[in-house]
LOVOSE-657430 format. One record per atom (N, C-alpha, C): x, y, z. Coordinates in Angstrom, 3 decimals. Example, Ala and Ser with C-alpha at 12.3 -4.5 7.8 and 13.67 -1.06 7.14 Angstrom:
BEGIN
<r><u>13.190</u><v>-5.690</v><w>7.800</w></r>
<r><u>12.300</u><v>-4.500</v><w>7.800</w></r>
<r><u>13.200</u><v>-3.300</v><w>7.800</w></r>
<r><u>12.850</u><v>-2.250</v><w>7.080</w></r>
<r><u>13.670</u><v>-1.060</v><w>7.140</w></r>
<r><u>12.900</u><v>0.030</v><w>7.870</w></r>
END
This chain:
BEGIN
<r><u>6.627</u><v>-24.019</v><w>6.969</w></r>
<r><u>6.357</u><v>-22.682</v><w>7.482</w></r>
<r><u>5.814</u><v>-21.813</v><w>6.349</w></r>
<r><u>4.740</u><v>-21.143</v><w>6.614</w></r>
<r><u>4.106</u><v>-20.255</v><w>5.652</w></r>
<r><u>4.847</u><v>-18.921</v><w>5.624</w></r>
<r><u>5.183</u><v>-18.467</v><w>4.442</w></r>
<r><u>5.845</u><v>-17.161</v><w>4.322</w></r>
<r><u>4.932</u><v>-16.208</v><w>3.580</w></r>
<r><u>5.081</u><v>-14.942</v><w>3.885</w></r>
<r><u>4.305</u><v>-13.889</v><w>3.240</w></r>
<r><u>5.267</u><v>-12.934</v><w>2.566</w></r>
<r><u>4.965</u><v>-12.616</v><w>1.338</w></r>
<r><u>5.751</u><v>-11.620</v><w>0.620</w></r>
<r><u>4.927</u><v>-10.347</v><w>0.579</w></r>
<r><u>5.508</u><v>-9.287</v><w>1.125</w></r>
<r><u>4.773</u><v>-8.028</v><w>1.249</w></r>
<r><u>5.692</u><v>-6.862</v><w>0.881</w></r>
<r><u>5.129</u><v>-5.923</v><w>0.134</w></r>
<r><u>5.800</u><v>-4.655</v><w>-0.135</w></r>
<r><u>4.885</u><v>-3.557</v><w>0.388</w></r>
<r><u>5.427</u><v>-2.690</v><w>1.219</w></r>
<r><u>4.677</u><v>-1.528</v><w>1.698</w></r>
<r><u>5.197</u><v>-0.315</v><w>0.937</w></r>
<r><u>4.303</u><v>0.349</v><w>0.233</w></r>
<r><u>4.653</u><v>1.542</v><w>-0.542</w></r>
<r><u>4.160</u><v>2.747</v><w>0.241</w></r>
<r><u>5.085</u><v>3.600</v><w>0.648</w></r>
<r><u>4.715</u><v>4.806</v><w>1.389</w></r>
<r><u>4.973</u><v>6.019</v><w>0.509</w></r>
<r><u>3.999</u><v>6.914</v><w>0.490</w></r>
<r><u>4.129</u><v>8.102</v><w>-0.358</w></r>
<r><u>3.613</u><v>9.326</v><w>0.375</w></r>
<r><u>4.276</u><v>10.441</v><w>0.111</w></r>
<r><u>3.799</u><v>11.711</v><w>0.659</w></r>
<r><u>3.575</u><v>12.742</v><w>-0.448</w></r>
<r><u>3.804</u><v>12.314</v><w>-1.692</w></r>
<r><u>3.575</u><v>13.182</v><w>-2.849</w></r>
<r><u>3.131</u><v>12.325</v><w>-4.021</w></r>
<r><u>2.594</u><v>12.982</v><w>-5.008</w></r>
<r><u>2.183</u><v>12.311</v><w>-6.238</w></r>
<r><u>3.422</u><v>11.878</v><w>-7.016</w></r>
<r><u>3.325</u><v>10.736</v><w>-7.685</w></r>
<r><u>4.421</u><v>10.207</v><w>-8.490</w></r>
<r><u>4.514</u><v>10.946</v><w>-9.820</w></r>
<r><u>5.703</u><v>10.917</v><w>-10.419</w></r>
<r><u>5.885</u><v>11.464</v><w>-11.761</w></r>
<r><u>5.625</u><v>10.399</v><w>-12.821</w></r>
<r><u>5.349</u><v>9.177</v><w>-12.414</w></r>
<r><u>5.130</u><v>8.072</v><w>-13.348</w></r>
<r><u>3.711</u><v>8.108</v><w>-13.910</w></r>
<r><u>3.579</u><v>7.591</v><w>-15.119</w></r>
<r><u>2.258</u><v>7.504</v><w>-15.738</w></r>
<r><u>1.497</u><v>6.318</v><w>-15.153</w></r>
<r><u>0.205</u><v>6.285</v><w>-15.386</w></r>
<r><u>-0.637</u><v>5.185</v><w>-14.925</w></r>
<r><u>-0.135</u><v>3.861</v><w>-15.509</w></r>
<r><u>0.241</u><v>3.876</v><w>-16.772</w></r>
<r><u>0.734</u><v>2.664</v><w>-17.441</w></r>
<r><u>2.052</u><v>2.192</v><w>-16.818</w></r>
<r><u>2.934</u><v>3.123</v><w>-16.476</w></r>
<r><u>4.207</u><v>2.762</v><w>-15.852</w></r>
<r><u>3.986</u><v>2.130</v><w>-14.478</w></r>
<r><u>3.051</u><v>2.695</v><w>-13.717</w></r>
<r><u>2.758</u><v>2.149</v><w>-12.391</w></r>
<r><u>2.192</u><v>0.736</v><w>-12.496</w></r>
<r><u>1.232</u><v>0.560</v><w>-13.406</w></r>
<r><u>0.631</u><v>-0.763</v><w>-13.571</w></r>
<r><u>1.663</u><v>-1.783</v><w>-14.049</w></r>
<r><u>2.557</u><v>-1.380</v><w>-14.942</w></r>
<r><u>3.599</u><v>-2.284</v><w>-15.440</w></r>
<r><u>4.576</u><v>-2.672</v><w>-14.333</w></r>
<r><u>4.858</u><v>-1.753</v><w>-13.420</w></r>
<r><u>5.778</u><v>-2.036</v><w>-12.314</w></r>
<r><u>5.165</u><v>-3.012</v><w>-11.314</w></r>
<r><u>3.873</u><v>-2.935</v><w>-11.120</w></r>
<r><u>3.182</u><v>-3.752</v><w>-10.131</w></r>
<r><u>2.869</u><v>-5.157</v><w>-10.649</w></r>
<r><u>2.579</u><v>-5.275</v><w>-11.912</w></r>
<r><u>2.121</u><v>-6.539</v><w>-12.497</w></r>
<r><u>3.002</u><v>-7.740</v><w>-12.128</w></r>
<r><u>4.341</u><v>-7.676</v><w>-12.288</w></r>
<r><u>5.151</u><v>-8.860</v><w>-11.944</w></r>
<r><u>5.128</u><v>-9.195</v><w>-10.451</w></r>
<r><u>5.002</u><v>-8.187</v><w>-9.615</w></r>
<r><u>4.943</u><v>-8.441</v><w>-8.170</w></r>
<r><u>3.678</u><v>-9.206</v><w>-7.809</w></r>
<r><u>2.567</u><v>-8.740</v><w>-8.333</w></r>
<r><u>1.284</u><v>-9.390</v><w>-8.052</w></r>
<r><u>1.296</u><v>-10.812</v><w>-8.623</w></r>
<r><u>1.874</u><v>-10.982</v><w>-9.811</w></r>
<r><u>1.972</u><v>-12.318</v><w>-10.421</w></r>
<r><u>2.779</u><v>-13.277</v><w>-9.555</w></r>
<r><u>3.738</u><v>-12.752</v><w>-8.826</w></r>
<r><u>4.559</u><v>-13.577</v><w>-7.930</w></r>
<r><u>3.929</u><v>-13.753</v><w>-6.548</w></r>
<r><u>2.703</u><v>-13.278</v><w>-6.367</w></r>
<r><u>2.005</u><v>-13.461</v><w>-5.102</w></r>
<r><u>2.418</u><v>-12.490</v><w>-4.012</w></r>
<r><u>3.011</u><v>-11.383</v><w>-4.408</w></r>
<r><u>3.438</u><v>-10.379</v><w>-3.434</w></r>
<r><u>2.289</u><v>-9.430</v><w>-3.139</w></r>
<r><u>1.978</u><v>-9.276</v><w>-1.870</w></r>
<r><u>0.925</u><v>-8.350</v><w>-1.450</w></r>
<r><u>1.523</u><v>-6.949</v><w>-1.385</w></r>
<r><u>0.864</u><v>-5.996</v><w>-2.011</w></r>
<r><u>1.328</u><v>-4.610</v><w>-2.018</w></r>
<r><u>0.344</u><v>-3.781</v><w>-1.212</w></r>
<r><u>0.871</u><v>-3.124</v><w>-0.183</w></r>
<r><u>0.044</u><v>-2.308</v><w>0.700</w></r>
<r><u>0.501</u><v>-0.853</v><w>0.585</w></r>
<r><u>-0.292</u><v>-0.003</v><w>-0.079</w></r>
<r><u>0.081</u><v>1.403</v><w>-0.170</w></r>
<r><u>-0.382</u><v>2.193</v><w>1.061</w></r>
<r><u>0.493</u><v>3.084</v><w>1.506</w></r>
<r><u>0.200</u><v>3.971</v><w>2.633</w></r>
<r><u>0.499</u><v>5.387</v><w>2.171</w></r>
<r><u>-0.452</u><v>6.297</v><w>2.387</w></r>
<r><u>-0.150</u><v>7.669</v><w>2.008</w></r>
<r><u>-0.309</u><v>8.617</v><w>3.174</w></r>
<r><u>0.514</u><v>9.659</v><w>3.119</w></r>
<r><u>0.578</u><v>10.678</v><w>4.155</w></r>
<r><u>0.345</u><v>12.037</v><w>3.499</w></r>
<r><u>-0.359</u><v>12.909</v><w>4.161</w></r>
<r><u>-0.489</u><v>14.286</v><w>3.695</w></r>
<r><u>-1.456</u><v>14.476</v><w>2.549</w></r>
<r><u>-1.572</u><v>15.732</v><w>2.144</w></r>
<r><u>-2.562</u><v>16.108</v><w>1.137</w></r>
<r><u>-2.005</u><v>16.168</v><w>-0.284</w></r>
<r><u>-0.704</u><v>15.964</v><w>-0.452</w></r>
<r><u>-0.107</u><v>16.048</v><w>-1.786</w></r>
<r><u>-0.065</u><v>14.698</v><w>-2.502</w></r>
<r><u>-0.641</u><v>13.670</v><w>-1.896</w></r>
<r><u>-0.665</u><v>12.358</v><w>-2.536</w></r>
<r><u>-1.936</u><v>12.201</v><w>-3.348</w></r>
<r><u>-1.927</u><v>11.223</v><w>-4.213</w></r>
<r><u>-3.077</u><v>10.918</v><w>-5.055</w></r>
<r><u>-3.541</u><v>9.511</v><w>-4.701</w></r>
<r><u>-4.639</u><v>9.408</v><w>-3.961</w></r>
<r><u>-5.094</u><v>8.089</v><w>-3.519</w></r>
<r><u>-5.467</u><v>7.209</v><w>-4.708</w></r>
<r><u>-5.955</u><v>7.787</v><w>-5.779</w></r>
<r><u>-6.285</u><v>7.007</v><w>-6.986</w></r>
<r><u>-5.020</u><v>6.374</v><w>-7.564</w></r>
<r><u>-3.931</u><v>7.120</v><w>-7.548</w></r>
<r><u>-2.654</u><v>6.602</v><w>-8.037</w></r>
<r><u>-2.202</u><v>5.416</v><w>-7.182</w></r>
<r><u>-2.356</u><v>5.525</v><w>-5.877</w></r>
<r><u>-1.947</u><v>4.445</v><w>-4.987</w></r>
<r><u>-2.838</u><v>3.220</v><w>-5.129</w></r>
<r><u>-4.101</u><v>3.430</v><w>-5.503</w></r>
<r><u>-4.980</u><v>2.295</v><w>-5.755</w></r>
<r><u>-4.445</u><v>1.449</v><w>-6.907</w></r>
<r><u>-3.776</u><v>2.097</v><w>-7.863</w></r>
<r><u>-3.208</u><v>1.374</v><w>-9.003</w></r>
<r><u>-2.113</u><v>0.403</v><w>-8.576</w></r>
<r><u>-1.381</u><v>0.745</v><w>-7.537</w></r>
<r><u>-0.275</u><v>-0.113</v><w>-7.106</w></r>
<r><u>-0.671</u><v>-1.088</v><w>-6.004</w></r>
<r><u>-1.891</u><v>-1.010</v><w>-5.542</w></r>
<r><u>-2.343</u><v>-1.918</v><w>-4.496</w></r>
<r><u>-2.649</u><v>-3.288</v><w>-5.078</w></r>
<r><u>-2.238</u><v>-4.341</v><w>-4.395</w></r>
<r><u>-2.592</u><v>-5.682</v><w>-4.837</w></r>
<r><u>-4.051</u><v>-5.996</v><w>-4.525</w></r>
<r><u>-4.663</u><v>-5.190</v><w>-3.675</w></r>
<r><u>-6.093</u><v>-5.292</v><w>-3.384</w></r>
<r><u>-6.740</u><v>-4.009</v><w>-3.885</w></r>
<r><u>-7.395</u><v>-4.074</v><w>-5.040</w></r>
<r><u>-7.939</u><v>-2.849</v><w>-5.643</w></r>
<r><u>-8.772</u><v>-2.013</v><w>-4.670</w></r>
<r><u>-8.598</u><v>-0.731</v><w>-4.802</w></r>
<r><u>-9.325</u><v>0.274</v><w>-4.015</w></r>
<r><u>-9.020</u><v>0.197</v><w>-2.522</w></r>
<r><u>-7.884</u><v>-0.377</v><w>-2.171</w></r>
<r><u>-7.517</u><v>-0.464</v><w>-0.760</w></r>
<r><u>-6.182</u><v>0.223</v><w>-0.517</w></r>
<r><u>-6.229</u><v>1.328</v><w>0.180</w></r>
<r><u>-5.020</u><v>2.033</v><w>0.586</w></r>
<r><u>-5.179</u><v>2.440</v><w>2.040</w></r>
<r><u>-4.077</u><v>2.678</v><w>2.693</w></r>
<r><u>-4.109</u><v>3.133</v><w>4.082</w></r>
<r><u>-3.746</u><v>4.603</v><w>4.096</w></r>
<r><u>-4.607</u><v>5.400</v><w>4.672</w></r>
<r><u>-4.330</u><v>6.824</v><w>4.843</w></r>
<r><u>-3.849</u><v>7.033</v><w>6.272</w></r>
<r><u>-2.629</u><v>7.496</v><w>6.391</w></r>
<r><u>-2.067</u><v>7.754</v><w>7.717</w></r>
<r><u>-2.056</u><v>9.261</v><w>7.948</w></r>
<r><u>-2.391</u><v>9.652</v><w>9.136</w></r>
<r><u>-2.343</u><v>11.080</v><w>9.444</w></r>
<r><u>-1.386</u><v>11.324</v><w>10.606</w></r>
<r><u>-1.198</u><v>12.570</v><w>10.915</w></r>
<r><u>-0.228</u><v>12.951</v><w>11.944</w></r>
<r><u>-0.555</u><v>12.387</v><w>13.329</w></r>
<r><u>-1.818</u><v>12.063</v><w>13.562</w></r>
<r><u>-2.188</u><v>11.590</v><w>14.892</w></r>
<r><u>-1.932</u><v>10.094</v><w>15.086</w></r>
<r><u>-1.591</u><v>9.379</v><w>14.014</w></r>
<r><u>-1.321</u><v>7.945</v><w>14.118</w></r>
<r><u>0.139</u><v>7.739</v><w>14.504</w></r>
<r><u>0.352</u><v>6.985</v><w>15.564</w></r>
<r><u>1.726</u><v>6.714</v><w>15.992</w></r>
<r><u>2.355</u><v>5.687</v><w>15.053</w></r>
<r><u>3.664</u><v>5.706</v><w>14.991</w></r>
<r><u>4.390</u><v>4.747</v><w>14.158</w></r>
<r><u>4.108</u><v>3.320</v><w>14.623</w></r>
<r><u>4.007</u><v>3.112</v><w>15.915</w></r>
<r><u>3.725</u><v>1.778</v><w>16.446</w></r>
<r><u>2.345</u><v>1.279</v><w>16.017</w></r>
<r><u>1.357</u><v>2.157</v><w>16.082</w></r>
<r><u>-0.002</u><v>1.770</v><w>15.695</w></r>
<r><u>-0.054</u><v>1.456</v><w>14.196</w></r>
<r><u>0.611</u><v>2.270</v><w>13.385</w></r>
<r><u>0.656</u><v>2.028</v><w>11.946</w></r>
<r><u>1.352</u><v>0.703</v><w>11.656</w></r>
<r><u>2.458</u><v>0.446</v><w>12.319</w></r>
<r><u>3.185</u><v>-0.817</v><w>12.125</w></r>
<r><u>2.319</u><v>-2.014</v><w>12.508</w></r>
<r><u>1.615</u><v>-1.924</v><w>13.627</w></r>
<r><u>0.729</u><v>-3.010</v><w>14.047</w></r>
<r><u>-0.366</u><v>-3.256</v><w>13.012</w></r>
<r><u>-0.918</u><v>-2.179</v><w>12.482</w></r>
<r><u>-1.982</u><v>-2.302</v><w>11.476</w></r>
<r><u>-1.433</u><v>-2.952</v><w>10.200</w></r>
<r><u>-0.248</u><v>-2.537</v><w>9.771</w></r>
<r><u>0.370</u><v>-3.122</v><w>8.585</w></r>
<r><u>0.622</u><v>-4.621</v><w>8.773</w></r>
<r><u>1.068</u><v>-5.011</v><w>9.940</w></r>
<r><u>1.299</u><v>-6.428</v><w>10.221</w></r>
<r><u>-0.015</u><v>-7.202</v><w>10.162</w></r>
<r><u>-1.079</u><v>-6.643</v><w>10.742</w></r>
<r><u>-2.385</u><v>-7.299</v><w>10.689</w></r>
<r><u>-2.857</u><v>-7.475</v><w>9.247</w></r>
<r><u>-2.696</u><v>-6.449</v><w>8.435</w></r>
<r><u>-3.111</u><v>-6.512</v><w>7.037</w></r>
<r><u>-2.260</u><v>-7.524</v><w>6.279</w></r>
<r><u>-0.954</u><v>-7.460</v><w>6.476</w></r>
<r><u>-0.038</u><v>-8.312</v><w>5.723</w></r>
<r><u>-0.127</u><v>-9.786</v><w>6.113</w></r>
<r><u>-0.148</u><v>-10.057</v><w>7.382</w></r>
<r><u>-0.055</u><v>-11.440</v><w>7.843</w></r>
<r><u>-1.389</u><v>-12.115</v><w>8.106</w></r>
<r><u>-2.350</u><v>-11.344</v><w>8.492</w></r>
<r><u>-3.601</u><v>-11.942</v><w>8.922</w></r>
<r><u>-4.776</u><v>-11.620</v><w>8.001</w></r>
<r><u>-4.503</u><v>-10.894</v><w>6.929</w></r>
<r><u>-5.566</u><v>-10.567</v><w>5.990</w></r>
<r><u>-6.633</u><v>-9.648</v><w>6.562</w></r>
<r><u>-6.274</u><v>-8.947</v><w>7.627</w></r>
<r><u>-7.239</u><v>-8.026</v><w>8.228</w></r>
<r><u>-7.635</u><v>-6.962</v><w>7.222</w></r>
<r><u>-8.815</u><v>-6.431</v><w>7.412</w></r>
<r><u>-9.321</u><v>-5.381</v><w>6.539</w></r>
<r><u>-8.489</u><v>-4.116</v><w>6.702</w></r>
<r><u>-8.270</u><v>-3.452</v><w>5.597</w></r>
<r><u>-7.590</u><v>-2.161</v><w>5.658</w></r>
<r><u>-8.616</u><v>-1.136</v><w>6.110</w></r>
<r><u>-8.283</u><v>-0.404</v><w>7.155</w></r>
<r><u>-9.163</u><v>0.657</v><w>7.628</w></r>
<r><u>-8.378</u><v>1.942</v><w>7.686</w></r>
<r><u>-9.033</u><v>3.034</v><w>7.423</w></r>
<r><u>-8.364</u><v>4.337</v><w>7.404</w></r>
<r><u>-8.672</u><v>5.100</v><w>8.663</w></r>
END
């Protein structure tokens, strides 16, 4: 049976961590084959910061108030399990 290791990082504000700290935190996860999918909400987040923690560079999911939790969950499953393209 094929297993997938996935971490979904959800943020609604900018982190207090430095760029180096974020990259250091992500490096062992990516080395272990863990897919990291960042999701951000609202205008106080930094999409560039979330790109640093993504296992797929320059790929983040922007969720807005009009997206239902079910639709977001379905999209995350497609991205995580089926390698579907991240779309915003």
